[in-house]
N, CA, C and O atoms as a printed pandas DataFrame, in Angstrom:
     atom_number atom_name residue_name chain_id  residue_number  x_coord  y_coord  z_coord
0              1         N          MET        A               1    0.843   -1.114   -0.092
1              2        CA          MET        A               1   -0.030   -0.043    0.013
2              3         C          MET        A               1    0.913    1.285    0.030
3              4         O          MET        A               1    1.963    1.333    0.671
4              5         N          ASN        A               2    0.481    2.197   -0.640
5              6        CA          ASN        A               2    1.195    3.491   -0.912
6              7         C          ASN        A               2    0.242    4.599   -0.115
7              8         O          ASN        A               2   -0.929    4.356    0.179
8              9         N          TYR        A               3    0.886    5.794    0.176
9             10        CA          TYR        A               3    0.270    6.895    0.670
10            11         C          TYR        A               3    0.550    7.979   -0.163
11            12         O          TYR        A               3    1.690    8.082   -0.616
12            13         N          TRP        A               4   -0.466    8.961   -0.490
13            14        CA          TRP        A               4   -0.425    9.930   -1.423
14            15         C          TRP        A               4   -0.834   11.220   -0.823
15            16         O          TRP        A               4   -1.606   11.170    0.135
16            17         N          LEU        A               5   -0.430   12.350   -1.246
17            18        CA          LEU        A               5   -0.982   13.682   -0.823
18            19         C          LEU        A               5   -1.631   14.362   -1.926
19            20         O          LEU        A               5   -0.991   14.672   -2.930
20            21         N          MET        A               6   -2.966   14.632   -1.785
21            22        CA          MET        A               6   -3.735   15.326   -2.790
22            23         C          MET        A               6   -4.178   16.660   -2.397
23            24         O          MET        A               6   -4.778   16.794   -1.330
24            25         N          LYS        A               7   -3.945   17.642   -3.138
25            26        CA          LYS        A               7   -4.206   19.151   -2.844
26            27         C          LYS        A               7   -5.507   19.442   -3.667
27            28         O          LYS        A               7   -5.686   19.169   -4.854
28            29         N          THR        A               8   -6.422   20.079   -2.766
29            30        CA          THR        A               8   -7.577   20.745   -3.377
30            31         C          THR        A               8   -7.655   22.003   -2.614
31            32         O          THR        A               8   -7.042   22.201   -1.565
32            33         N          GLU        A               9   -8.532   22.941   -3.260
33            34        CA          GLU        A               9   -9.005   24.312   -2.615
34            35         C          GLU        A               9  -10.260   23.969   -1.909
35            36         O          GLU        A               9  -11.014   23.190   -2.491
36            37         N          PRO        A              10  -10.611   24.432   -0.729
37            38        CA          PRO        A              10  -11.733   24.388   -0.151
38            39         C          PRO        A              10  -13.056   24.955   -0.789
39            40         O          PRO        A              10  -14.190   24.503   -0.627
40            41         N          ASP        A              11  -12.717   25.923   -1.465
41            42        CA          ASP        A              11  -13.763   26.726   -2.337
42            43         C          ASP        A              11  -14.138   25.966   -3.453
43            44         O          ASP        A              11  -15.276   26.099   -3.903
44            45         N          VAL        A              12  -13.308   25.155   -3.984
45            46        CA          VAL        A              12  -13.543   24.419   -5.110
46            47         C          VAL        A              12  -14.119   23.066   -5.033
47            48         O          VAL        A              12  -15.057   22.672   -5.725
48            49         N          TYR        A              13  -13.459   22.352   -4.099
49            50        CA          TYR        A              13  -14.017   21.077   -3.679
50            51         C          TYR        A              13  -13.472   20.631   -2.291
51            52         O          TYR        A              13  -12.310   20.256   -2.135
52            53         N          SER        A              14  -14.270   20.689   -1.428
53            54        CA          SER        A              14  -13.906   20.310    0.062
54            55         C          SER        A              14  -14.049   18.907    0.493
55            56         O          SER        A              14  -14.596   18.074   -0.230
56            57         N          MET        A              15  -13.538   18.609    1.730
57            58        CA          MET        A              15  -13.919   17.380    2.176
58            59         C          MET        A              15  -15.309   17.080    2.481
59            60         O          MET        A              15  -15.888   16.003    2.337
60            61         N          ASP        A              16  -15.827   18.343    2.985
61            62        CA          ASP        A              16  -17.415   18.232    3.183
62            63         C          ASP        A              16  -18.210   17.825    1.955
63            64         O          ASP        A              16  -19.155   17.040    2.031
64            65         N          ASP        A              17  -17.744   18.458    0.666
65            66        CA          ASP        A              17  -18.226   18.052   -0.572
66            67         C          ASP        A              17  -18.267   16.611   -0.711
67            68         O          ASP        A              17  -19.307   16.014   -0.988
68            69         N          MET        A              18  -17.244   16.092   -0.539
69            70        CA          MET        A              18  -16.931   14.657   -0.565
70            71         C          MET        A              18  -17.883   13.848    0.179
71            72         O          MET        A              18  -18.498   12.907   -0.323
72            73         N          LEU        A              19  -18.011   14.295    1.581
73            74        CA          LEU        A              19  -18.694   13.445    2.408
74            75         C          LEU        A              19  -20.176   13.698    2.124
75            76         O          LEU        A              19  -20.929   12.818    2.540
76            77         N          ALA        A              20  -20.739   14.747    1.488
77            78        CA          ALA        A              20  -22.047   15.031    1.056
78            79         C          ALA        A              20  -22.396   14.150    0.012
79            80         O          ALA        A              20  -23.546   13.713   -0.037
80            81         N          ASP        A              21  -21.579   13.842   -0.801
81            82        CA          ASP        A              21  -21.788   12.733   -2.013
82            83         C          ASP        A              21  -22.372   11.602   -1.567
83            84         O          ASP        A              21  -22.035   11.089   -0.500
84            85         N          LYS        A              22  -23.291   11.112   -2.333
85            86        CA          LYS        A              22  -24.095    9.791   -2.030
86            87         C          LYS        A              22  -23.087    8.635   -1.867
87            88         O          LYS        A              22  -23.272    7.833   -0.951
88            89         N          ASN        A              23  -22.010    8.495   -2.713
89            90        CA          ASN        A              23  -21.128    7.419   -2.710
90            91         C          ASN        A              23  -19.838    7.891   -1.949
91            92         O          ASN        A              23  -18.955    7.066   -1.714
92            93         N          GLN        A              24  -19.725    9.031   -1.609
93            94        CA          GLN        A              24  -18.499    9.678   -0.964
94            95         C          GLN        A              24  -17.225    9.294   -1.692
95            96         O          GLN        A              24  -16.205    8.819   -1.192
96            97         N          THR        A              25  -17.475    9.594   -3.008
97            98        CA          THR        A              25  -16.459    9.492   -4.053
98            99         C          THR        A              25  -16.294   10.645   -5.039
99           100         O          THR        A              25  -17.197   11.468   -5.190
100          101         N          THR        A              26  -15.147   10.707   -5.709
101          102        CA          THR        A              26  -15.054   11.826   -6.652
102          103         C          THR        A              26  -14.119   11.438   -7.762
103          104         O          THR        A              26  -13.436   10.427   -7.599
104          105         N          VAL        A              27  -14.011   12.130   -8.873
105          106        CA          VAL        A              27  -13.069   11.980   -9.862
106          107         C          VAL        A              27  -12.106   13.158   -9.774
107          108         O          VAL        A              27  -12.508   14.307   -9.956
108          109         N          TRP        A              28  -10.719   12.848   -9.470
109          110        CA          TRP        A              28   -9.814   13.940   -9.630
110          111         C          TRP        A              28   -9.324   14.389  -10.945
111          112         O          TRP        A              28   -8.602   13.599  -11.553
112          113         N          GLU        A              29   -9.580   15.458  -11.453
113          114        CA          GLU        A              29   -9.681   15.839  -12.829
114          115         C          GLU        A              29   -8.890   17.265  -12.744
115          116         O          GLU        A              29   -8.645   17.869  -11.700
116          117         N          GLY        A              30   -8.550   17.667  -14.040
117          118        CA          GLY        A              30   -7.959   18.926  -14.174
118          119         C          GLY        A              30   -6.409   19.007  -13.792
119          120         O          GLY        A              30   -5.920   20.070  -13.407
120          121         N          ILE        A              31   -5.726   17.937  -13.906
121          122        CA          ILE        A              31   -4.341   17.945  -13.541
122          123         C          ILE        A              31   -3.497   18.298  -14.720
123          124         O          ILE        A              31   -3.467   17.607  -15.739
124          125         N          ARG        A              32   -2.797   19.418  -14.546
125          126        CA          ARG        A              32   -2.121   20.026  -15.633
126          127         C          ARG        A              32   -0.697   19.453  -15.558
127          128         O          ARG        A              32   -0.094   19.465  -16.631
128          129         N          ASN        A              33   -0.066   18.972  -14.532
129          130        CA          ASN        A              33    1.208   18.574  -14.328
130          131         C          ASN        A              33    1.311   16.994  -14.846
131          132         O          ASN        A              33    0.659   16.057  -14.384
132          133         N          TYR        A              34    2.267   16.933  -15.893
133          134        CA          TYR        A              34    2.308   15.416  -16.448
134          135         C          TYR        A              34    2.847   14.446  -15.400
135          136         O          TYR        A              34    2.417   13.293  -15.381
136          137         N          GLN        A              35    3.734   14.842  -14.560
137          138        CA          GLN        A              35    4.336   13.853  -13.651
138          139         C          GLN        A              35    3.271   13.619  -12.503
139          140         O          GLN        A              35    3.189   12.503  -11.991
140          141         N          ALA        A              36    2.507   14.593  -12.119
141          142        CA          ALA        A              36    1.395   14.203  -11.195
142          143         C          ALA        A              36    0.319   13.185  -11.835
143          144         O          ALA        A              36   -0.100   12.197  -11.231
144          145         N          ARG        A              37   -0.055   13.541  -13.083
145          146        CA          ARG        A              37   -1.012   12.714  -13.796
146          147         C          ARG        A              37   -0.551   11.357  -13.927
147          148         O          ARG        A              37   -1.366   10.438  -13.838
148          149         N          ASN        A              38    0.865   11.099  -14.162
149          150        CA          ASN        A              38    1.415    9.829  -14.435
150          151         C          ASN        A              38    1.420    9.110  -13.123
151          152         O          ASN        A              38    1.113    7.919  -13.090
152          153         N          PHE        A              39    1.769    9.801  -11.980
153          154        CA          PHE        A              39    1.576    9.095  -10.612
154          155         C          PHE        A              39    0.215    8.552  -10.518
155          156         O          PHE        A              39    0.038    7.366  -10.243
156          157         N          MET        A              40   -0.882    9.474  -10.763
157          158        CA          MET        A              40   -2.171    9.063  -10.495
158          159         C          MET        A              40   -2.632    7.983  -11.332
159          160         O          MET        A              40   -3.338    7.080  -10.884
160          161         N          ARG        A              41   -2.232    8.051  -12.610
161          162        CA          ARG        A              41   -2.589    6.900  -13.600
162          163         C          ARG        A              41   -1.845    5.598  -13.334
163          164         O          ARG        A              41   -2.449    4.529  -13.252
164          165         N          ASP        A              42   -0.561    5.701  -13.204
165          166        CA          ASP        A              42    0.184    4.467  -13.126
166          167         C          ASP        A              42    0.583    3.923  -11.681
167          168         O          ASP        A              42    0.925    2.757  -11.487
168          169         N          GLY        A              43    0.498    4.940  -10.648
169          170        CA          GLY        A              43    1.067    4.515   -9.310
170          171         C          GLY        A              43   -0.040    4.337   -8.308
171          172         O          GLY        A              43    0.119    3.563   -7.365
172          173         N          MET        A              44   -1.118    4.995   -8.462
173          174        CA          MET        A              44   -2.216    4.710   -7.431
174          175         C          MET        A              44   -2.879    3.437   -7.710
175          176         O          MET        A              44   -3.105    2.988   -8.834
176          177         N          LYS        A              45   -3.183    2.872   -6.546
177          178        CA          LYS        A              45   -3.892    1.547   -6.866
178          179         C          LYS        A              45   -5.169    1.452   -5.654
179          180         O          LYS        A              45   -5.137    2.130   -4.628
180          181         N          ASN        A              46   -6.104    0.633   -5.936
181          182        CA          ASN        A              46   -7.159    0.463   -5.186
182          183         C          ASN        A              46   -6.569    0.138   -3.528
183          184         O          ASN        A              46   -5.687   -0.696   -3.321
184          185         N          GLY        A              47   -7.168    0.881   -2.517
185          186        CA          GLY        A              47   -6.736    0.528   -1.306
186          187         C          GLY        A              47   -5.570    1.600   -0.748
187          188         O          GLY        A              47   -5.341    1.734    0.454
188          189         N          ASP        A              48   -4.947    2.262   -1.685
189          190        CA          ASP        A              48   -3.928    3.279   -1.230
190          191         C          ASP        A              48   -4.628    4.440   -0.397
191          192         O          ASP        A              48   -5.753    4.843   -0.693
192          193         N          GLN        A              49   -4.024    4.856    0.469
193          194        CA          GLN        A              49   -4.486    5.994    1.430
194          195         C          GLN        A              49   -4.114    7.206    0.808
195          196         O          GLN        A              49   -3.089    7.234    0.126
196          197         N          VAL        A              50   -4.893    8.322    0.969
197          198        CA          VAL        A              50   -4.738    9.650    0.364
198          199         C          VAL        A              50   -4.824   10.715    1.634
199          200         O          VAL        A              50   -5.770   10.701    2.422
200          201         N          LEU        A              51   -3.879   11.501    1.715
201          202        CA          LEU        A              51   -4.026   12.615    2.725
202          203         C          LEU        A              51   -4.750   13.807    1.935
203          204         O          LEU        A              51   -4.135   14.224    0.953
204          205         N          ILE        A              52   -5.763   14.302    2.185
205          206        CA          ILE        A              52   -6.530   15.423    1.625
206          207         C          ILE        A              52   -5.964   16.864    2.011
207          208         O          ILE        A              52   -6.307   17.243    3.131
208          209         N          TYR        A              53   -5.322   17.555    1.428
209          210        CA          TYR        A              53   -4.607   18.953    1.886
210          211         C          TYR        A              53   -5.396   20.125    1.247
211          212         O          TYR        A              53   -5.650   20.127    0.043
212          213         N          HIS        A              54   -5.709   20.943    1.933
213          214        CA          HIS        A              54   -6.265   22.179    1.581
214          215         C          HIS        A              54   -5.294   23.262    1.782
215          216         O          HIS        A              54   -4.982   23.686    2.895
216          217         N          SER        A              55   -4.764   23.752    0.519
217          218        CA          SER        A              55   -3.631   24.717    0.489
218          219         C          SER        A              55   -4.118   26.045    0.581
219          220         O          SER        A              55   -3.295   26.831    1.049
220          221         N          ASN        A              56   -5.140   26.488    0.291
221          222        CA          ASN        A              56   -5.662   27.782    0.350
222          223         C          ASN        A              56   -6.710   27.904    1.464
223          224         O          ASN        A              56   -7.851   28.271    1.183
224          225         N          ALA        A              57   -6.346   27.602    2.737
225          226        CA          ALA        A              57   -7.242   27.753    3.913
226          227         C          ALA        A              57   -6.421   28.322    4.871
227          228         O          ALA        A              57   -5.198   28.351    4.735
228          229         N          LYS        A              58   -7.058   28.821    5.921
229          230        CA          LYS        A              58   -6.589   29.421    7.119
230          231         C          LYS        A              58   -6.877   28.525    8.306
231          232         O          LYS        A              58   -8.002   28.499    8.806
232          233         N          PRO        A              59   -5.837   27.762    8.780
233          234        CA          PRO        A              59   -4.440   27.576    8.260
234          235         C          PRO        A              59   -4.505   26.303    7.230
235          236         O          PRO        A              59   -5.415   25.475    7.258
236          237         N          PRO        A              60   -3.478   26.275    6.382
237          238        CA          PRO        A              60   -3.419   25.270    5.364
238          239         C          PRO        A              60   -3.034   24.163    6.019
239          240         O          PRO        A              60   -2.374   24.269    7.052
240          241         N          GLY        A              61   -3.406   22.897    5.493
241          242        CA          GLY        A              61   -2.999   21.646    6.139
242          243         C          GLY        A              61   -3.911   20.369    5.643
243          244         O          GLY        A              61   -4.830   20.496    4.833
244          245         N          VAL        A              62   -3.582   19.300    6.159
245          246        CA          VAL        A              62   -4.245   18.058    5.838
246          247         C          VAL        A              62   -5.598   18.165    6.490
247          248         O          VAL        A              62   -5.643   18.466    7.682
248          249         N          ILE        A              63   -6.715   17.944    5.806
249          250        CA          ILE        A              63   -8.015   17.920    6.603
250          251         C          ILE        A              63   -8.811   16.617    6.576
251          252         O          ILE        A              63   -9.862   16.471    7.201
252          253         N          GLY        A              64   -8.257   15.701    5.829
253          254        CA          GLY        A              64   -8.853   14.378    5.975
254          255         C          GLY        A              64   -8.030   13.208    5.272
255          256         O          GLY        A              64   -7.018   13.378    4.592
256          257         N          ILE        A              65   -8.590   12.098    5.531
257          258        CA          ILE        A              65   -7.940   10.941    4.958
258          259         C          ILE        A              65   -9.007   10.328    4.042
259          260         O          ILE        A              65  -10.198   10.395    4.346
260          261         N          ALA        A              66   -8.576    9.725    2.909
261          262        CA          ALA        A              66   -9.492    9.080    1.894
262          263         C          ALA        A              66   -8.660    7.797    1.380
263          264         O          ALA        A              66   -7.506    7.519    1.708
264          265         N          GLU        A              67   -9.431    7.131    0.568
265          266        CA          GLU        A              67   -8.980    5.778    0.123
266          267         C          GLU        A              67   -9.147    5.763   -1.549
267          268         O          GLU        A              67  -10.228    6.101   -2.032
268          269         N          VAL        A              68   -8.245    5.436   -2.246
269          270        CA          VAL        A              68   -8.308    5.236   -3.756
270          271         C          VAL        A              68   -9.285    3.852   -4.013
271          272         O          VAL        A              68   -9.132    2.771   -3.445
272          273         N          VAL        A              69  -10.162    4.134   -4.864
273          274        CA          VAL        A              69  -11.206    3.182   -5.194
274          275         C          VAL        A              69  -11.293    3.154   -6.749
275          276         O          VAL        A              69  -12.108    2.421   -7.309
Protein backbone atom coordinates (compact mmCIF):
# COMPACT_ATOMS: atom_id res chain seq x y z
CA MET A 1 0.00 0.00 0.00
CA ASN A 2 1.17 3.53 -0.80
CA TYR A 3 0.27 6.87 0.73
CA TRP A 4 -0.44 9.94 -1.41
CA LEU A 5 -0.97 13.65 -0.83
CA MET A 6 -3.73 15.29 -2.89
CA LYS A 7 -4.24 19.05 -2.89
CA THR A 8 -7.54 20.78 -3.34
CA GLU A 9 -8.96 24.20 -2.59
CA PRO A 10 -11.80 24.27 -0.05
CA ASP A 11 -13.84 26.68 -2.18
CA VAL A 12 -13.53 24.42 -5.25
CA TYR A 13 -13.98 20.94 -3.72
CA SER A 14 -13.79 20.40 0.01
CA MET A 15 -13.82 17.31 2.18
CA ASP A 16 -17.37 18.31 3.16
CA ASP A 17 -18.32 18.14 -0.54
CA MET A 18 -16.94 14.60 -0.75
CA LEU A 19 -18.70 13.49 2.43
CA ALA A 20 -21.98 14.96 1.15
CA ASP A 21 -21.78 12.89 -2.06
CA LYS A 22 -24.03 9.82 -2.06
CA ASN A 23 -21.12 7.44 -2.67
CA GLN A 24 -18.51 9.65 -0.96
CA THR A 25 -16.36 9.44 -4.09
CA THR A 26 -15.06 11.85 -6.69
CA VAL A 27 -12.98 11.94 -9.86
CA TRP A 28 -9.77 13.93 -9.58
CA GLU A 29 -9.54 15.94 -12.80
CA GLY A 30 -7.91 19.01 -14.23
CA ILE A 31 -4.36 17.81 -13.54
CA ARG A 32 -1.99 19.96 -15.61
CA ASN A 33 1.28 18.55 -14.31
CA TYR A 34 2.32 15.52 -16.39
CA GLN A 35 4.33 13.89 -13.61
CA ALA A 36 1.40 14.17 -11.17
CA ARG A 37 -0.95 12.78 -13.82
CA ASN A 38 1.37 9.83 -14.41
CA PHE A 39 1.59 9.10 -10.68
CA MET A 40 -2.19 9.08 -10.50
CA ARG A 41 -2.61 6.94 -13.61
CA ASP A 42 0.25 4.47 -13.08
CA GLY A 43 1.02 4.56 -9.37
CA MET A 44 -2.25 4.82 -7.48
CA LYS A 45 -3.91 1.50 -6.73
CA ASN A 46 -7.17 0.54 -5.03
CA GLY A 47 -6.73 0.63 -1.27
CA ASP A 48 -3.95 3.24 -1.25
CA GLN A 49 -4.46 5.93 1.37
CA VAL A 50 -4.70 9.62 0.45
CA LEU A 51 -4.14 12.65 2.64
CA ILE A 52 -6.44 15.47 1.50
CA TYR A 53 -4.64 18.81 1.77
CA HIS A 54 -6.29 22.23 1.60
CA SER A 55 -3.60 24.68 0.50
CA ASN A 56 -5.66 27.85 0.32
CA ALA A 57 -7.17 27.68 3.80
CA LYS A 58 -6.53 29.40 7.10
CA PRO A 59 -4.48 27.54 8.26
CA PRO A 60 -3.46 25.31 5.34
CA GLY A 61 -3.05 21.63 6.11
CA VAL A 62 -4.29 18.06 5.88
CA ILE A 63 -8.01 17.99 6.56
CA GLY A 64 -8.88 14.36 5.97
CA ILE A 65 -7.95 10.89 4.84
CA ALA A 66 -9.42 9.11 1.81
CA GLU A 67 -8.90 5.81 0.02
CA VAL A 68 -8.29 5.15 -3.67
CA VAL A 69 -11.20 3.15 -5.15
